C-alpha positions as CSV (number, residue, x, y, z in Angstrom):
1,X,-62.2,45.1,41.6
2,X,-60.2,42.2,42.7
3,X,-56.5,42.4,43.3
4,X,-54.1,40.4,41.1
5,X,-51.6,38.4,43.1
6,X,-48.5,36.7,41.7
7,X,-47.9,33.5,43.5
8,X,-44.4,32.2,43.6
9,X,-41.9,29.8,45.2
10,X,-38.8,31.1,46.7
11,X,-35.8,29.2,48.2
12,X,-36.0,29.3,52.0
13,X,-32.4,30.8,52.3
14,X,-33.5,33.8,50.0
15,X,-36.1,34.9,52.6
16,X,-34.7,38.0,54.4
17,X,-34.2,37.1,58.1
18,X,-34.1,40.5,59.8
19,X,-36.5,42.7,58.0
20,X,-40.2,42.9,57.1
21,X,-41.1,41.1,53.9
22,X,-42.4,43.1,51.0
23,X,-44.6,40.1,50.3
24,X,-46.6,37.4,52.1
25,X,-44.8,34.2,52.5
26,X,-46.0,30.9,53.9
27,X,-43.9,28.2,55.4
28,X,-44.8,24.5,55.5
29,X,-48.4,24.4,56.6
30,X,-49.3,28.1,55.9
31,X,-47.7,29.5,58.9
32,X,-46.4,33.0,58.3
33,X,-43.7,32.4,60.9
34,X,-40.5,31.1,59.5
35,X,-39.5,27.7,60.9
36,X,-36.1,27.0,62.5
37,X,-34.2,24.7,60.2
38,X,-32.0,22.4,62.3
39,X,-28.9,20.8,61.0
40,X,-29.8,17.9,58.8
41,X,-33.4,19.2,58.0
42,X,-34.5,20.0,54.6
43,X,-35.7,23.6,54.3
44,X,-39.5,24.0,53.8
45,X,-41.1,24.8,50.6
46,X,-41.9,28.6,50.7
47,X,-44.8,29.9,48.8
48,X,-45.3,33.7,48.5
49,X,-47.9,36.1,47.0
50,X,-47.3,39.7,46.0
51,X,-49.1,42.4,44.0
52,X,-45.6,43.8,43.0
53,X,-42.6,42.5,41.3
54,X,-41.3,39.1,42.3
55,X,-38.5,39.0,44.7
56,X,-35.0,38.0,43.7
57,X,-34.8,34.2,43.4
58,X,-38.5,33.6,43.1
59,X,-40.1,31.5,40.4
60,X,-43.7,32.4,39.4
61,X,-46.4,29.8,39.8
62,X,-49.2,31.9,38.4
63,X,-51.1,35.1,38.5
64,X,-54.7,35.5,39.6
65,X,-57.3,37.4,41.5
66,X,-58.0,34.6,44.2
67,X,-57.3,35.7,47.7
68,X,-54.3,33.9,49.3
69,X,-53.3,31.4,50.4
70,X,-53.2,29.0,47.5
71,X,-53.6,25.2,48.1
72,X,-50.7,23.7,49.9
73,X,-48.2,21.4,48.1
74,X,-49.1,17.8,48.5
75,X,-46.6,15.5,50.2
76,X,-47.6,12.8,47.9
77,X,-47.4,14.9,44.8
78,X,-44.5,14.4,42.3
79,X,-42.8,17.6,42.9
80,X,-43.0,21.2,41.6
81,X,-44.3,20.3,38.2
82,X,-47.4,18.8,39.8
83,X,-47.8,21.6,42.2
84,X,-47.5,24.0,39.3
85,X,-50.5,22.3,37.7
86,X,-52.6,22.4,40.9
87,X,-52.0,26.2,41.1
88,X,-53.1,26.7,37.5
89,X,-56.2,24.6,38.2
90,X,-56.9,26.6,41.4
91,X,-56.4,29.9,39.6
92,X,-58.7,28.8,36.7
93,X,-61.4,27.5,39.0
94,X,-64.3,29.5,40.5
95,X,-63.4,32.2,43.2
96,X,-65.8,30.7,45.8
97,X,-68.4,28.1,46.3
98,X,-71.1,30.7,45.5
99,X,-69.8,31.2,41.9
């Protein structure tokens, strides 16, 4: 049986800096290594997945049994509303090309 993951966004500043995360988080281009935010830079969008409760400050994007990572946010998309729609479409689609 497949695992059910909760996919979520979480503000960059809510990611614990000095401890192991109880969930998987991806930064920018699906790197699991946090980026160093220099002065004047916007923090990256952080997408996470967990089988457990959402961490504090997280906003759920959807729940499904597809293996992470989800599709990345598009730089040309109109924001989180459009990204939410792409996650919903991805979760509703087939699990693989074989299905």
